[in-house]
N, C-alpha and C positions, 0 to 999 in steps of 0.2 A: 783656508778651506772654504769652498763655496757650497752652499746648501740651497736646494730648491724644494718647494712644496709641490708634491704630485698628487692631487686629489684622485681618488679611485672610487668606483661604484661597486659595492658588494652588498649582498643581502646581509644585514646586521641583525636579523631576528635570531633569537635564541632557539635552538633546536629542542624538541621535546626530550626531557630527561637529561639534558646537558647541564652539568654543574657549572657554576660561575667561573671556576678556574679553567675548565675546558673551553668554555665559551670565549673568554678573552684570548686564550692561546690560539684558538681557531681563527678568530677575527684578525689578530695581529699577523698570523701567517698568511692569510688570504690577502690582506692589504699589502704586505710586503711583496708577495708573489705578483700581484696585479701591477704594482708600481715598477717592479723589476722587469716585467715584460715590456714596459714602455721605456725603460732606461737600462738596457741589458749590460752596459759596460760600467755601471755605477754601483756603489754601495747604497742600499735603500734601508732606512729604518722605519718601522711601523709599530704602532702601539694601540691598545684599546684598554680602557679602564671601566670597571663596574663596581658598584657597591653591592655587597651581598648580605642578606639576612638569612642565615642558614644556607639552604640550597637555592634560594630565590635571588636572582640578579635584579637589581634596581638600576635601570638605565637612566637616561635623561627624561625628566617629566615632560609630558605633552603640553601642559599649561599650568597656570598658578594653582588650580584645584588639585591637580596630580602632585605638584610639588609639596603643597601643604599636607596631603595625605602621606607622602613619603616621610616628611619631617616628623609627623606624628608617630609613625611606625618606628623611626630611629630614636625618638625621644627617650632618654633615660636608659638606653641600651648600648651594648657593645655590638659592633658589626665588623665585617671584613671588607677591605678594599683590595681588589685583584687588578693587576695590570699585566697584560700579555705584551711582550716586546719581541719583535722578530727583526732580524737583520739578514737581508738577502744581498748577495754580491755574486760576481761571476763564478766564484768557487762553491756556491751552495747557499744554504740558509741555516741559521742557528736561531733558537728562540728559547725564552724562559718566561716564567710567570712569577711575579713578586706579590707577596701577601703582607698586608699591614692590618693589625687589629686596631680599631678606633673606638673610643668610648665617647658617647655624646651625653651631655647633661640632659635632665628633664627640661623640656621646653613648654612654656606657657603658650596659650593661644596668642597672647600679645607678642611674645618672642617670634612666633611663626609669622604673624602678620607684618611685623617690622622687618623681618628678614626678607619676606616676599616682596616688600615695597622696594628693596634695593635692586630687584631684577636679577640678582646673582644666581638664584637657584635654578633658573629656567634652562640653562645650558650646561648643567653639571650632573654627572651620574650621582644618583642618590639625592639630588636636589640641594647639594651644598658644596661650597668650595672652602677647604680648610685654610687656604692662603688668603681668604678675604674676610668678610664680615662674620662668617660662621666660625672663625677661629675662637671666638668667645664662648662657643658652645662645646668645645672639644678640650676636656681637661687632661687627656692622656692618649698617647698612641704607643703601640708596640710594633716596631718595624720602621720602615723607611718613610720619612715625611715626603720626600720627592715622589714616592709611589702614590701617595694619596693626592698629591697635586696632579699627577697624571703621567709622569715619566720617571721611573726609578733610575736615577743617574748611575748608581753603582752597578746595576744590572746591565745597563747599556755599555758601560766600560768593560764589563766581563765578557759580553757578547763580542765586542770589538776585538778583545784580546784572543778569544777562542777562534775568531775568524782570521787572526793574523793581521788585523787592521788597526791595531791600537796606535800606530804611528800617526794616523790622521787626526787624532785628538791631541791638542797641546794646551798647556796651561803656562802660567808665568815662569814656572821652574823648568820648562822644557816639555818634550813629548811624554805622553802617558806611557808608562812601562809597568807591566805587571811582574810581580815576583822579585 
């Protein structure tokens, strides 16, 4: 199976009153539709992830100061990570949103400064990457780890199955089959 990255330009600003779950669903669908318009004969997978404190979406920080402010807000609290995933193919579009609850330890100013020095928080929703240095701050999650990383694998496989495209994904034991 060959895969290509197809960058698309869409307005990624959150709409007024739009909940984080709705926000990532809309962006994933828009990204998939825009890429599918450029590749109409192909299956296109798109996703968007955000960290949410209540109804507020925390996207990628603009700079180190914004990252530090986000980390202070997440410190010692539970929050949600939402990833919208959309699959477009010549037969239509299917989409879903995955939610994972994440608990973050209380962070000292020293913890925040050391983490910022890694550069890792600057391109991550919520200013942290669970798969990297921030893993030491996360004592527990409830839900999909791969969702927090940014692409919920089980959800992707479910969408492929719903679209009748599960055969395009294979693993050492053979093609993915549902049920």
